[in-house]
C-alpha positions in Angstrom: -192.8 123.8 -111.0 -190.1 123.2 -108.5 -187.5 125.4 -107.7 -185.0 126.1 -104.9 -184.5 129.3 -103.9 -181.6 130.9 -101.7 -181.4 127.0 -100.8 -185.0 126.1 -100.0 -187.0 123.9 -101.8 -190.3 125.8 -103.4 -193.0 124.8 -105.4 -195.2 126.7 -107.5 -198.5 126.0 -109.6 -197.4 127.5 -112.7 -195.8 124.5 -115.1 -194.1 127.4 -117.1 -192.7 130.7 -115.8 -190.0 133.4 -116.4 -187.9 135.3 -113.8 -190.0 138.3 -113.9 -193.3 136.0 -112.9 -191.3 134.2 -110.2 -190.7 138.0 -109.1 -194.1 138.9 -109.0 -195.3 135.4 -107.4 -192.6 136.0 -104.4 -194.0 139.5 -103.9 -190.6 141.3 -104.5 -192.0 143.8 -107.3 -190.3 146.7 -107.2 -187.7 145.7 -105.5 -183.8 146.5 -105.8 -182.9 142.8 -107.0 -179.9 140.6 -108.2 -180.8 137.4 -109.1 -178.6 134.4 -110.1 -179.8 131.3 -112.4 -178.1 128.2 -112.3 -174.9 130.3 -111.3 -174.8 132.8 -114.0 -176.5 136.2 -113.6 -179.9 137.3 -114.9 -179.7 141.0 -115.8 -182.6 142.7 -114.8 -183.4 143.7 -118.8 -183.7 139.8 -119.6 -185.8 138.8 -116.3 -189.2 138.8 -119.1 -187.2 136.9 -121.6 -185.5 134.2 -119.1 -187.6 131.2 -118.7 -187.3 128.7 -115.8 -186.9 125.3 -115.9 -188.4 122.6 -113.2 -185.3 121.8 -111.1 -183.3 125.3 -111.3 -181.6 126.5 -108.6 -181.6 130.7 -107.9 -179.9 132.9 -105.6 -181.6 136.2 -105.1 -180.5 139.0 -103.5 -181.8 142.1 -102.4 -180.0 145.7 -102.4 -179.5 147.1 -98.6 -178.7 150.7 -98.5 -176.0 152.4 -96.4 -172.9 154.5 -95.7 
């Protein structure tokens, strides 16, 4: 599967994947993230249910603490 993540083309061996599996593949499990899929925000509660397709464009942003 070919995905564009934060503007960079990435290849994954899995033919089918959801956003939760992508987070796992990218070793981002447990991190506070916001994911945008083709211009739409994916709520964390929907990661398991949101399937990815070849050619999808994602933006993944991690939360940064500060004050």
